[in-house]
Structure formats: C-alpha cells, structure tokens
N, C-alpha and C positions, 0 to 999 in steps of 0.2 A: 117297326115303329123308330126303335135307334138308328138306323139309316137314314127315314124320312126327317127326323127332329137336327140330327148331322145338319142336311141339305138346309132343311130350314134356315138354323144357323149361320151357316155359309154364305145363303144369298143377304140374312140380317149383317154381317160383318160387311157383304161387298158391298152393298148399301150404304151402309156409314162410310166403309172408304169411300165411296166414287163420290161424297156430300161430300167431305174434308178434302179431297182434290179439288171438287168446284168450288168448295170455296178461298181455299190458296189460290187458284186457278182465278177468280174472281176478282179477289185483292190484289192479284198480283198485274191485271189488268187495268184494273179503276185507281190504282195507287196514285197515277201523276196526274188521274183528272180529280183527285180530291184535292182541290184546291182553295182552300177555304178564300174568303173574303180578307183576312187579318196577312194571306200571306202576297196577296194581290195590291193590297196598301202597301206592304211591304217594297214589293218589286216595282210599283211606281214612285214610291219616293227616290230607291234605287236607280230607277231610271228618270226621275228632274235633278238627280246632282249630278248626272253624266251630261243635264241638254239634251235626252231625248224626249220633250214632249208629249211629243204623238203617239211614243209607244206608253209614255206615262196616262195618259189619257185612257188608252185600252186596258190598262192596268183595272185606272180607276172606275172606269163605266162598269168594267165585270165585277170588281165589287160592291157598286151600288146594287144590282142584282140583288145578289145575297140579302144587302140591309138598303133597303129600298130608302128608309128614313134618316138615314143617319145622315148630320150637316157635316159631321166634319169633312165626309166624302166627298160630297158636295161642293165642300168650299176648295179639297182638292183637286177636283175639276176645275171648278171656277177657275184656280191659279194657272193651271196645265194652258186654259182655253185663254187668259191674258196674255200668254205664252208667247201664244201663236197669233196674235193678234185679233181674237176674235171676242172683242169687248162685250158685243151687245150679251151674247152666250156669257161670257164671265159674268156680267152682272144679275141673267136670270139665276145662273144658280147660286149665286152669291144669298139673290132673295129669299130660293127656296132654299139655301144655308139659316137662315132669319125665324123663318116659317116652322120650320122643322125645328131647330133647337134654341130659338128666344136668340135675341138680339148680345152677341159680344163682346169683347174692345178689339179684339183679331178680323172679327169677317169687318168691322169699321176700317182697321186700317187695311185689309185686301180692300174692297171698294174700293177708299183711294187712292190706295196704288192700279187700280185697273182703270177712274177717268184721271190719274192725271199723268197714266202715257196714255191713254185716248185723247191728250191736251183740253180736258172737262175742269179747265183749274180752279174755277168757283164749286162746283160739285166736289171735287180731290180734297181739298179743306176745310170744307164745312164736313165731309166726313171725317177729318182727323180730330178736327173740336170735338166732335162727336165721342171721338175714339175717347178722347181727355177728359169727356165729361164722365165718360162709363166707369175710367181708369184713374182718376188725379194722379195718381204716378207715373201715371205717362208721356203728361207733359211737364216730367221735368230730367225724363231722358232724351240724352243730348240730336241723337238720331231723329227724332219727332221735332225735336225743337229747329234742324238743321232742314227739316223735312218743309215745316211750317214758313220757315222762313224765305226757302226756293220757292212755295207757291205766293208767297206774295210778291217775287220780285218782279219789278214792272214788266222786267225783259222777258218776262214769262208771260207775261198777263197783254198780251197784244190788243189793237185799240182803232178803229178806224173800217173802215165800211171793205165787204168782204166781195164787192163785185166791181168795185174801183178799176182802174186801168194799174195803178202799182199800191204798195201798201208804207210808203216812202215815209206821210205824218204818220201813220204809225208805231215807228220806232224808236227807241229810247234815244238814242243818236247813229249818227253815220264818221264815216273817217275815209276819205278813202286814200289809196298810196299815191305818192309825190312821183308826177309824172317822170322827177328826176332819178327814183327808183328804178323807176325799169328798162329793163327785167329785170321781173320779180327772178329772184335766184332761189329757188325751190329745189329742197334735199329732201330724196325719200331713203327711210333708215330702212336698213334689212334685219327685222327681229330674230337675233337669234336663235331662239327657240322654235321657231315655227319660217325658215330659210324660204320651205317651198312656196311660200304664198308671194313670197316680193314680188314674181315677173308678172302675176294679174293683178297682187295692191299696187305695182309701179303704172300699169296701163289704165286702173282703174282713176289715177289722179291725173293721168296728162288727159284721159274723155273728160274728167272734170273740168281742170282746170280751161281744158277750148270753150266746152258748155261757154263757160262767165268770159271768157278774150272775146267768142261772138258775142256775149250778149249787149257786152259795152261797144262795140266797132272794135277792135284790137287794142281801145285806152288803157286796158291792161297784155300784156306782154310777161311772157317766165322764158325763165331758161331752168336747165337741172344743172347743179352743181354737184362734185364730189364729198365735198368737204361741206362738214356740218356750222361749224363757224363763220364764213361766209354765205349762210343761206338766210334772206327775209323770209318763208315756207319754209316749213319742216313738217314733213308727214309723215307718222308714224301708226304702227296696226299692234292689237295684242289682243288677247285670251284673259287678259285680267282685271276683271270687271272695276275693281277697284282703281284703277288708276285712273276711268274716266268720270270718278265722280268728287263734286265739290259742292261747297255749301249755293252757289249760285246755281246748280243745273238742276234740271225736273229729273232726269235717269239719265238712261242706260246704255246708249251704243256708241257716243261722241263727246269728245270735247276740246275745248280749246280754249288754249292761253294767250292770250294778247302785253305783248312785253313794249311798255310804249319807250320811243326813240323819242329822247331829248333835240335831236336834229332835225327837220320838217323835212331836210334835203334824204332822208331814209326811211323808209318805210319800216314801220313798227314793226320785229321780231312776233312773227305768231308760230306755237305749234299745235297743230291737232294731233289727235290720237286720237283712231276708229276699233272699236271692239269689232272681231271679226271672230269670234264664236262663243259661244252660248257658254263653254265653262275650258279649260284647260284638257279634263278626260275627254271632253264634246268628239261625237266619231270625225268631224266632216264639220265644213266651213260654213257660215253661214250664208245665204243668196245673193249674188253677184249684184244683185240690180238693188238690194236691198244697204249693202257697203255702200255702191257710190252714189247712192242716194243719200246716206248718212255723209259722205264725202262733199258731195256735195255743197249740201246744209252746214258743215264744218267750214268748207272756203269761205262758202257766203259771208263769216262773222270773221273768217281771215282775212278776208278782202275790204271790209271795212261796213258792213251791218251791223251795231248792236241793238239786235233786241229782235222778234218772229213778226210774220203773216199770221195774221186772226184766221183763213182762210184753210184748211184743213187741206185742201188741195194740191197749196203751193210747196215747194220744198224746204222754204223755212215758216211754214211752220211750229212751232214750239214744240212735240213731238214729231216732228215727219210729218211726210204727205199718205193718206190715205193710199195715193197710189199706184200700182203695180210695178209702173213706170219709171226710168232714174231719168228724166227728163225736166229743165229748168221750164216753170209754165210762163208765158207772158208775163203774168204780172213779176213774177220772179225777174226774169230779163229789162221790165221797164223800170223796179225798184233799182236794178245795179246800173242801170245804165244813164238813169239819173244822178245818182251818188256820180258816178265820173266825169257827168258832163252839166252839174249844177252849178254853178257858180255862187258858194255858202262858206259863209265868213265864220268863224267862230266856235264848227260845229265839235261839239263836246269828245276829250279825250275816252275812251273806256282801257278800263285795264286786264279784267278776264271775264270772258265771255266762253257763255258753256251751253252744252244743248242738252235733250234726247231724241232718238228717232225711231221709230215707230219697230216692233220687230213684227 
C-alpha cells in the first residue's frame, strides 16, 4: 500500500510538472503573438513618423480588428489612406469615425485636409469652417487662419471649362519670359544632406524642361549653368516639408517663388523647391514619376502661369494630376503655347506662386 501511494504521488507530481512545463512552453511560444491593439497603434504612429504609411496602415488595420468601433483608429487609417493618395477611402473612414464617435473638431480638420489634397477647395473650406464652429478657439490659431487664406486664394480656385482646349482664361495672370532672356539659365542645386539624389533630380529637371520647351515650339530654351548668381531658374530638392510651405499654397510637395525683375529684358528669377522624401528618416525617396509631375507643375509656374487648371487630369491642376504618368496634357501644352505665342500687353506680374502636388 505505501509503495502504491508513493507511485500515485509520483504520477501526480509528474503531471503537475508536465502541466507547468506546458504552460511555460505555451507562454514562450505565444508571447510574440500576444500583441495588443495599443501596441499596434503605437507601432503605427512610429511608422507614420518615418513616412512608412503602408506599414502604418497594416498596424492600424490590425488594431481595428481588435477594436472595431474605435473612432480614433478609424481616423488613423483615414490619415494613412490620405497620405497614400486614396482620397475616397480616406473620406469613407472619416465618415465611419464620425458615426462611431460623434463629430469632433479634429475630424473636421482631417476631412478638410483630404479634400484639400484632392483639390476640392470648397469642401475643404467648409470643413475648416465647421471645425471653427465646433471649437471657436481654432479660428484664432495662426495655422488655421493661414489655411483658410490659402483656400480662398483665387490661384487655388481655378475657373473655366474642364473640356476646352486650354485653361488660359482661368489663370489669375500670366507672364512669359522675354525673348531677350533666352536661353534661360538654369541652376540645379545639389543638396549636401542627400547628395546621392542629385543625378536623378538633374535628369528629372532636364526632362521636365524639355517637355515645356517642345510645348512652346522652342519659344522656351534653356542652358544649365554652374553658378547660382547667374541663374534665371533655380531648382532645389529637399526632405524638409517646412521649406515648401507658405501662406499662398495649398500644401505638400512643391513651391515656386517668383522674384520679379524691374528690367523687362530679363526674366524674373524663379526658385522652385521639390519635396523628394516623406520625412528625413524615410527609407526611400518618393516615386520618380511623382517627383517629375511636381517638377513639371512648378516649372509651369516658373515659366509664367500664375494659377491652376480646373481639370484634375492636367499637370497644372491645383493639387496635382490624378494620372500616374508624368506627361503634360494637351491642355497644358496649349496653354503654355498661347502664353508664349499670344500678343498680350499689360499682363499683371506675380510675386509669389506656390503649389501642391498629390502624393
């Protein structure tokens, strides 16, 4: 009997030990998988900071599966979709966010950002004004006030036909570079912080200039120069988004500043800056075609077009073309051709032109 009891106790101890081992083993195996929704949200935010919006979206999608009614996660997904250029999907998730959590000022701000990026200026303005109604203190915020001014700027509210052969009549103004200034002297600056991108950027600038040159039947000509001081056009690239923002522009990927010359025989000096990375720490540069579309757009301003096309397929649309290619449309070509071949006097000079290109 004692021996039998000892055997029973040994079996029971063995079973308990086996159970402990199984629990510990299961814990070790499952620990990497026990990743909570909050962890995925935090990782998603880190990916956003790094400009990895696709990775961030994966994290937020996983978090939403655990918390399907979280309006905050829905809003994060909407922001990623916006940055990836999926504007309809972004609007849909913001609407779901409002249905799940009620209407908040931050949702109005995000909705305005989506419509602003997609070139729907009136809707963007309406959502910003609703934000200020919900939270009157927002109307005193300098950034909100500047954004409202941008959205009301005539240059960002193009008029005219969507189907006409050109959009010259819808521009705020235009001013061609004089014949005496040809060939335009172009300086492409190498950014010492990202020097490896210079060869590609130089090639993009050349290709973009050639498209505009051909559009005007060679009324525009150019040559590259080695000294900044002698340049008519200065092209620069950066990963710092703050360098391309101003009170006159809609947003996010390019800006052109015109420095008006008092000498009618000299072209106004234009300085164009292109954003080529989503963030300083972003692992890759933006898509080449996207950068080229932005370069074409900014050069359109630099070569004399003050304003935008109302057609979202044109390179000179206020938020960039929706098309994936990087080619001027027939309307872009016809408009610039008219600028350089139409005898027009008293064309108002423009001081600053800025722009946004879709991501």
